[in-house]
ROZAKOL-507685 format. One record per residue: residue in three letters; x, y, z of N, C-alpha, C in turn. Coordinates in steps of 0.1 Angstrom, whole numbers, plus 5000, padded with zeros to 4 digits. Example, Ala and Ser with C-alpha at 12.3 -4.5 7.8 and 13.67 -1.06 7.14 Angstrom:
<pts>
ala513249435078512349555078513249675078 ser512849785071513749895071512950005079 
</pts>
This chain:
<pts>
met515850254988514950155001514350125002 lys513550005012513049935008511049895020 ile510549875016509349875025508149765023 arg507949745029506949585031505949615032 val504749585016503549585012502549475014 lys501749475018500349455021499249485016 leu498749375004497749384999496249325000 tyr495049395007494949275010493249284999 ala492049165004491149094996491849124981 ala490849174971490749214960491949254949 leu492749354966493649424960495449344958 ala495149204961496549134965497049124943 ile495849124932496349044922497049154918 tyr497549284930498549384922500149374925 leu500349254932501449274940502349214927 pro503249224929504449184921505149024924 asp505649024915505648784910507048804927 gly506348714935507148674949506548664958 ala505748734957505048794972504748634972 val504548654988503648534999502848615003 lys501548554999500148545000499848714995 asn499548765010499048964998500649045004 val501548955008503149015010503749035003 ala504749144998505449154991506949264995 asp507749264995508749375002509449444988 ile509049554984509649614972510849744974 glu511549784966512849894967511550024959 val511350084964511450254963511950344961 asp511750454960513050614957512450584975 lys513850734978513250784991512550924985 gly512050944996510551084994509150954989 thr509050874990508550774982507050814992 thr505850854981504050834991503550774994 pro502750705005501350625000501150604984 glu500450694982500050684971501150694957 ala501950674958503450714947503950534947 ala503850474959503550364965502750244952 phe501350324954500250194949500350244934 thr500950344933500750394918502050324912 phe503150284917503850204911503150064911 leu503250024922502249864918501149874911 lys500549964904499349984896498449924903 val497850014916496949954920495750094921 pro494750104917493550184914493450274928 leu494150374929493750434940492550464948 glu491750474941490250464944489650304950 gln490450234950490250104951491450084969 cys491850154971492750194983491750294995 his490650214996490150275007490250295025 leu491050175030491850165039493550155037 val494150245044495450285044495950285053 leu496750215057497850185072499250185067 ile499850245079501350265077502050195089 asn502550095094503250045108501850045116 gly500550025108499649985116498750095118 leu498850235120498650385116497450405104 phe496250465111494950435097496450615097 val495950605079496550735068495150755063 pro494950885067493450965059493750975045 pro492850965037492951015023493651175022 thr493651245034494351415029496351395029 glu496051255033498251265035498351145027 arg497751065023498150965014499251015000 ala498951154998499851164985500751294990 thr501151305010502051345009502651335020 arg502651225030503351175041504551055030 ile505751075039506550965032506950885040 leu506950785031507650685038508350645042 ala509550575056510950545059511150445052 asp512250405057513350245048512250135060 gly511850015060511449955060509449985065 asp509150035060507850085069507050015061 his505549985065505049895062503849915060 leu503549905046502249935043501249905034 ala499949935039498649835041497649875032 ala497049815025495849855024494549755019 trp493349795020492549715020491249795011 pro490749734997489549774993488149835003 pro487549834996485649895001485749755000 val484349785006483349615013482249645013 ala481849595012479949605008479449465013 gly478349445018478049335026476849395037 gly476149315042475749295059475549165063 
</pts>
């Protein structure tokens, strides 16, 4: 199945070749979770601070169990600091 992955800021380096700006469409197996998708892309899980599926927040406790559906948009942002 195909999902769209959007990786922001420093995470964009983990997108596959052919990504446009910070977005890539990837093929994943049925039953894939956000955590599995990030692992497939070699994104360090500790760097996925804010995770959204279709614009809705996914808490850390659900990232290993929430199943993605065909056509879902998975987005992640790294932790940020500043002031």
